[in-house]
C-alpha positions in Angstrom: -13.4 9.1 22.2 -11.4 8.1 25.4 -7.9 9.5 24.8 -5.0 6.4 25.8 -4.4 5.6 28.5 -0.1 5.5 29.8 0.7 2.4 31.2 4.4 1.6 33.4 5.8 -2.5 33.1 5.8 -4.4 36.0 8.5 -6.8 36.1 8.6 -9.4 33.5 6.5 -7.6 31.6 5.6 -8.1 28.2 3.0 -6.2 25.9 1.2 -8.9 25.7 0.6 -9.4 29.2 0.0 -5.2 29.5 -2.6 -5.8 27.3 -4.2 -8.8 28.7 -4.7 -6.9 31.9 -5.9 -3.3 31.2 -8.2 -4.8 27.4 -9.0 -8.5 28.6 -7.5 -9.7 25.8 -4.7 -10.0 23.9 -6.3 -10.2 19.9 -6.0 -7.1 18.0 -5.0 -4.2 21.2 -1.5 -6.1 21.4 -0.9 -4.9 17.3 -2.3 -1.4 18.5 0.2 -1.1 21.1 2.6 -2.4 19.0 1.6 0.1 16.1 1.8 3.4 19.5 5.2 2.7 20.9 7.5 2.2 18.4 10.5 2.3 20.5 9.2 -1.0 22.2 10.4 -2.8 19.6 14.0 -1.9 19.9 13.7 -3.3 24.1 12.4 -6.6 23.3 9.8 -9.0 24.8 10.1 -8.4 28.5 10.0 -4.9 29.5 12.4 -3.3 32.0 10.5 -2.8 35.1 9.0 1.4 35.1 8.7 0.8 31.4 5.8 3.5 30.2 4.0 1.5 28.3 1.1 3.8 26.0 -2.9 1.7 25.1 -4.5 3.6 22.7 -8.4 3.5 22.6 -10.6 0.5 21.4 -13.6 1.4 19.5 -16.2 -0.8 20.7 -17.8 -2.9 18.1 -21.9 -3.4 18.0 -22.9 -7.0 19.2 -24.0 -8.6 16.2 -27.9 -9.8 15.9 -27.9 -13.2 16.9 -29.3 -16.2 15.7 -33.4 -17.8 16.8 -32.4 -20.3 19.2 -33.3 -24.2 17.7 -35.4 -26.1 20.6 -34.3 -30.3 19.7 -36.5 -30.7 22.8 -39.0 -28.6 24.7 
């Protein structure tokens, strides 16, 4: 399992922006970042420049089985 990554906040950064830059998505991972960085709750939505944010590793879900493709016309 990969280890957590620490990222420094840029100007006008939010947790969502950091989540999107690091993971490529925000759904489900913003909550993980907040859980790993409880102290960020007291800072507010916009983080000061240089604030260290720990991004925990995310488990990769296995690919779901795709249903058979139905073609109406050939």
